[in-house]
C-alpha positions in Angstrom: 71.8 102.1 141.8 71.9 98.4 143.5 74.7 97.4 141.0 77.8 99.4 141.3 81.2 99.1 140.3 83.2 100.4 143.0 86.5 100.8 143.2 89.3 101.8 146.2 92.8 103.1 145.7 94.7 102.7 148.5 98.7 103.0 149.6 100.5 99.9 148.1 101.1 97.3 150.4 97.7 98.4 152.2 95.2 96.6 149.6 94.8 93.1 151.6 93.8 95.4 154.8 92.0 97.4 153.0 90.0 94.1 151.3 89.5 92.9 155.1 87.8 96.4 156.2 85.9 96.4 153.1 84.7 92.9 154.1 84.2 94.0 157.7 82.1 96.9 156.4 80.0 96.0 153.6 80.0 92.3 154.0 80.8 92.0 150.7 84.0 90.5 149.2 86.3 92.5 146.6 89.4 92.1 144.9 92.7 93.3 146.0 94.9 94.9 143.1 98.4 96.8 143.7 96.9 100.0 144.9 93.2 99.3 145.6 90.7 97.2 146.1 87.4 96.6 143.7 84.2 95.8 144.3 80.7 95.0 142.8 78.1 97.0 145.8 75.4 99.2 146.1 75.1 103.2 146.3 74.3 103.3 150.3 77.4 100.5 150.3 79.7 103.3 149.0 78.1 105.5 151.1 79.0 103.6 154.1 82.7 103.0 152.9 83.3 106.5 152.6 81.7 106.9 156.4 83.9 104.0 157.7 86.8 103.4 156.1 90.0 104.5 157.0 92.7 102.9 154.8 90.7 104.0 151.0 91.7 107.1 149.4 88.4 107.5 147.4 85.6 105.6 146.9 84.9 105.8 143.0 82.1 104.0 140.7 83.2 103.3 137.5 80.8 104.0 135.1 82.4 103.1 131.5 85.3 100.9 130.5 86.5 100.8 125.9 88.9 100.4 123.7 90.5 103.5 122.1 93.3 104.4 119.8 92.9 108.0 119.4 91.6 111.3 121.3 88.5 110.6 119.0 87.6 107.4 121.1 88.2 108.8 124.3 85.5 111.5 123.2 82.9 108.7 122.4 83.2 106.9 125.3 83.0 109.8 127.3 80.1 110.8 125.6 78.1 107.8 126.0 78.4 107.7 129.4 74.9 109.2 130.9 76.0 112.2 133.3 72.7 113.6 133.6 71.4 110.9 135.8 74.7 111.9 138.1 74.5 116.1 137.8 72.9 118.6 136.7 74.0 121.8 133.8 73.9 123.7 137.0 76.8 122.0 138.8 80.7 122.6 138.1 82.9 119.3 137.0 86.4 118.7 136.7 88.2 116.0 135.2 91.8 114.7 135.7 93.5 112.3 133.7 96.0 109.5 134.5 98.1 107.2 132.3 99.9 103.9 131.9 102.0 103.6 128.9 99.5 105.4 126.7 100.2 106.0 123.0 98.9 109.3 123.5 101.0 112.4 122.9 99.3 114.9 125.4 97.3 114.1 127.9 96.0 117.5 128.4 94.2 117.2 125.0 93.0 114.2 125.9 91.7 116.0 129.1 90.0 118.6 126.9 88.3 115.9 124.0 86.6 114.2 127.4 85.5 117.3 129.2 84.4 118.1 125.6 82.4 115.2 125.3 80.5 115.6 128.7 79.6 118.9 127.6 78.1 118.3 124.4 75.7 115.4 125.9 74.4 118.1 128.1 73.8 120.4 125.3 72.3 118.0 123.7 70.3 116.8 126.5 69.1 120.4 128.3 68.5 123.1 125.5 72.2 123.7 125.1 72.7 124.1 128.6 76.1 122.7 129.8 78.0 122.0 133.3 81.0 124.6 134.0 84.9 123.5 134.7 86.0 124.1 138.4 89.8 122.6 138.8 90.0 123.9 142.3 86.6 123.5 143.8 84.1 121.5 141.6 80.8 119.8 143.0 82.0 116.6 140.8 84.7 115.3 139.8 85.7 112.8 137.2 89.0 110.5 136.9 89.8 108.7 133.7 92.4 106.3 133.5 94.3 105.1 130.1 96.4 102.3 129.6 97.8 100.9 126.5 94.8 100.1 125.0 91.7 100.9 127.3 90.0 103.7 128.8 88.3 103.5 132.3 85.9 106.6 133.6 85.0 106.5 137.2 83.2 109.5 138.9 84.2 110.4 142.6 81.9 110.1 145.4 84.3 111.5 148.1 85.4 115.0 147.1 88.1 115.8 149.3 90.4 112.3 150.1 89.5 110.4 153.0 92.9 111.1 154.6 91.1 114.4 155.4 89.1 113.7 157.8 88.1 117.2 159.4 89.8 117.7 162.9 93.5 118.3 162.0 94.0 121.7 161.8 97.2 122.1 163.2 99.6 120.1 161.9 103.6 120.2 162.0 106.4 120.1 159.1 105.7 116.7 158.1 102.6 115.5 159.2 101.5 112.0 158.5 98.5 111.3 156.3 95.8 109.7 158.6 95.4 106.8 155.7 99.0 105.8 156.3 98.9 106.1 160.0 96.0 103.7 160.3 97.4 101.5 157.8 100.9 101.5 160.3 98.0 100.0 162.9 96.3 97.6 160.6 99.4 96.2 160.0 100.4 96.1 163.7 97.4 93.9 164.6 96.4 96.4 167.5 92.9 97.2 167.0 91.9 93.5 167.9 94.6 93.6 170.6 92.8 96.8 171.6 89.2 95.1 172.3 91.5 93.3 175.1 93.0 96.7 177.1 96.9 96.1 175.0 97.9 99.9 175.7 99.5 101.7 172.1 101.9 104.7 172.7 103.4 107.0 170.1 106.9 109.0 171.1 106.9 110.8 168.3 103.5 111.7 168.4 103.6 115.3 166.6 100.1 116.4 166.0 98.6 113.3 166.8 98.2 111.9 163.9 98.3 107.8 165.3 97.6 108.5 168.7 94.0 109.9 167.2 93.5 107.4 164.9 94.4 104.9 167.5 92.1 106.6 169.8 89.2 106.8 167.4 89.3 103.0 166.8 89.1 102.2 170.8 86.3 104.0 171.0 84.8 102.3 167.7 84.3 105.7 166.3 83.7 106.3 162.4 85.9 108.0 161.0 83.8 110.5 158.4 81.7 111.7 161.1 83.2 115.2 161.1 83.7 115.7 157.4 81.3 116.2 154.2 81.9 114.0 151.1 81.0 114.6 147.3 78.2 112.2 147.1 76.5 114.9 148.8 76.1 116.6 145.6 75.1 114.0 143.2 71.6 113.3 142.2 71.0 109.8 143.7 72.3 111.0 147.2 69.1 110.9 149.9 69.2 113.3 152.9 67.2 111.1 154.9 69.1 108.1 154.1 72.9 109.3 154.8 71.5 111.3 158.4 70.3 107.8 159.7 73.6 106.2 158.5 75.5 108.6 160.0 73.3 108.4 163.9 73.9 104.9 163.6 77.5 105.5 163.6 77.2 107.7 166.4 75.4 105.4 168.6 77.9 103.0 167.9 80.9 105.3 169.9 81.3 103.5 172.9 84.1 104.1 175.6 87.9 103.5 174.7 88.7 99.9 175.5 92.3 100.8 175.8 94.5 103.2 176.9 96.3 105.6 174.3 99.7 107.7 175.3 101.6 110.2 173.3 104.7 112.2 173.5 107.1 114.3 172.2 110.1 116.5 172.1 108.2 119.5 171.1 106.1 120.7 173.7 104.0 122.9 170.4 103.7 119.6 169.0 102.1 117.8 172.0 99.8 121.1 172.2 98.6 120.8 168.4 98.1 117.0 169.1 96.2 118.3 172.0 94.0 120.4 170.2 93.2 117.6 167.7 92.4 115.2 169.8 89.6 117.5 171.2 88.1 118.4 167.5 88.0 114.7 166.7 86.3 114.2 169.6 88.5 111.7 171.6 90.9 113.9 173.8 89.3 111.9 177.0 90.9 108.7 175.2 94.4 110.1 174.8 97.0 110.9 177.1 99.5 113.3 176.2 102.8 114.7 177.4 105.7 116.2 176.3 109.3 115.3 177.0 112.2 113.4 175.4 111.3 109.4 175.0 114.3 107.8 175.7 115.1 109.9 179.2 111.6 109.0 180.3 109.7 106.5 181.9 107.0 104.6 179.6 103.6 104.8 180.2 102.8 101.1 180.5 104.9 98.2 181.4 103.7 96.9 178.1 102.0 97.2 175.1 102.5 98.6 171.0 104.6 101.3 170.5 104.2 103.0 166.6 106.0 106.3 165.5 106.7 107.8 162.5 110.6 109.5 163.6 112.1 112.5 161.9 114.8 111.6 159.8 116.4 114.7 159.2 114.8 116.4 156.3 112.0 118.3 156.9 112.4 117.7 160.5 115.6 117.8 162.4 116.5 115.3 165.1 115.7 116.5 168.3 116.1 115.1 172.4 119.1 112.3 172.7 118.4 111.0 169.4 120.0 114.4 167.5 122.5 115.5 170.5 126.2 115.6 169.8 128.3 114.2 172.7 129.4 117.2 174.4 125.8 118.2 174.7 125.0 114.8 176.0 127.4 115.2 178.5 126.2 118.5 179.6 122.8 116.9 180.1 124.1 114.2 182.1 125.6 116.4 184.7 122.7 118.6 184.9 120.8 115.3 185.9 123.3 114.8 188.4 123.0 118.0 190.0 119.6 117.5 191.2 116.1 116.5 189.7 114.3 119.0 187.3 110.8 118.6 186.8 108.7 118.8 184.0 107.7 122.4 182.6 105.0 123.5 183.9 101.7 123.4 182.8 102.7 121.1 179.4 101.6 117.8 180.4 104.4 116.1 182.2 103.1 113.5 184.0 101.0 110.6 182.3 97.7 110.1 184.4 98.8 108.3 187.4 102.5 109.0 187.4 104.3 110.9 189.8 105.0 114.6 188.6 108.8 114.4 190.0 109.0 110.9 187.7 113.1 110.6 187.3 114.7 110.3 183.9 116.0 107.3 182.6 113.8 104.8 184.9 114.4 101.1 185.5 112.2 99.5 182.3 113.7 96.1 182.4 110.5 94.9 183.0 109.0 96.1 180.2 107.5 94.0 177.5 108.7 93.9 173.7 106.7 96.7 171.8 106.4 96.0 168.2 107.3 99.1 165.8 107.3 99.5 162.1 109.9 100.8 160.1 110.9 100.6 156.7 114.4 100.2 157.2 115.8 97.9 159.8 119.2 99.5 160.3 118.0 103.1 160.3 114.5 102.8 162.2 114.3 106.6 161.8 113.1 105.9 158.6 109.8 104.7 159.5 107.9 106.6 156.4 109.6 106.5 152.7 110.7 109.7 151.2 109.3 110.5 147.9 111.0 108.1 145.6 110.9 105.6 147.5 107.6 103.2 147.8 105.1 103.2 150.8 105.7 99.6 152.1 105.4 99.2 155.8 107.1 96.4 157.6 107.1 95.2 161.2 110.0 95.0 163.3 110.6 94.2 167.1 113.5 96.6 169.5 113.7 96.4 172.7 111.6 99.8 174.6 111.9 102.7 175.7 115.6 102.6 177.0 117.2 102.4 173.4 121.3 103.1 172.9 122.3 105.0 170.4 122.8 102.1 167.9 119.2 101.0 168.5 118.9 100.3 165.2 121.0 97.0 165.2 118.6 96.3 168.1 116.0 95.5 165.9 114.7 92.5 164.9 112.2 91.2 161.8 109.0 90.0 163.4 107.6 86.5 162.5 105.3 86.6 158.8 102.3 85.6 161.0 102.3 88.6 163.9 99.4 91.1 164.0 98.0 89.5 161.0 97.4 86.5 159.2 98.3 87.7 156.0 100.8 90.1 154.9 99.9 93.0 152.1 100.9 91.3 148.5 102.2 93.1 145.5 101.9 90.8 142.6 98.8 92.5 140.9 98.4 95.7 139.5 95.5 98.0 139.6 93.5 97.9 136.4 92.3 101.4 137.1 96.5 102.4 137.8 95.1 104.7 140.3 97.3 104.6 143.2 97.3 106.3 146.5 100.7 106.7 147.4 99.8 110.4 146.3 98.4 112.2 144.1 102.1 114.2 143.5 103.0 110.7 142.6 100.5 110.3 139.4 101.4 111.4 135.8 98.3 113.5 135.7 96.8 116.1 133.0 93.8 118.7 134.5 91.4 120.3 132.6 92.7 124.0 131.2 89.7 125.6 132.7 88.0 126.4 129.3 84.7 126.7 129.4 
């Protein structure tokens, strides 16, 4: 198990950051493809990547790559893999197939033939015993990818995708994946800046995905400490080795090196974020409050601002940004008629900030705040819709008092901002396993035949 071919799928555009992360975790150079990273490593490297990677969606072990022309070739390729070295007839498994320009007519039939090959191999090796198929909660996940003339077979070591960190039980209507939040932080360059105490602020924190990820980075906390993994059910797994790796990661946790702030116009979301931060073990490292960020003073005089603003489909725009002119005039009259304090008991003030801090505070002395945005004219479209590629681009804007036409004040940041190398999209992954979300894959599933 010291010479494995590993593949880590990720969101398109994130592969260069993932390659740097893989080098930091394992010390092994990797090759970045369009939607993933490939490397040669050991079983221990696979465990470490599952435990520490923030950007990968899975850690897959490549077991075979063969040419094919029809379904019988798929059967032969799967039948030649020593599956008995990885799991037993008493366990359950699931086969998932993706394809890119495959000449086969039915991916369902291709999935069935691969499943049959695995079952028949176990029957031959274990006196007619075979593992059962379980499509919802399998012990083992097997991935096959078909191109025009080749099939690649992987076994999954992750189980549930890595963006499921194990701490987000409270979430809003349109939660941001943890891996995408980590990619935003990587693209901003804040991971290095936080070592110098540079604050990070998310004024649309929602259930707290960005602030929790940032707080864990500031505390040097491995993202996989609070969850289980698929490799725990595979034969190479050794409990004492894994326990030692977890204890080592736990011993590296430190006090936060930089403050992390979050706010949201919805006090309900602030409550969600607070509970999620507590489950993630970083409640002491984040400062949360409710209120409209456009009407409140900033939490610090400078730093990095990252946000995933609503764009009016699954979540309506609230506060000043979503108010009509009549509502703004009434709100202005209400402010001028006398001070109104924050909602009692809802975290209306930052630590060290007077509770009666006035709205529209003068922020002319604030520094520039970087913000990641997919569209320089519409910063509310930070997270692309389903039909758009998940490409992340940084922009700068004056913060935090933004006018109604704040999209016009965005200016592209130079290419060398935050990172010495921007993500490339020239090469395509040979495995074809994109992490833009499972729903984007043309995937056939085993029909669950026993």
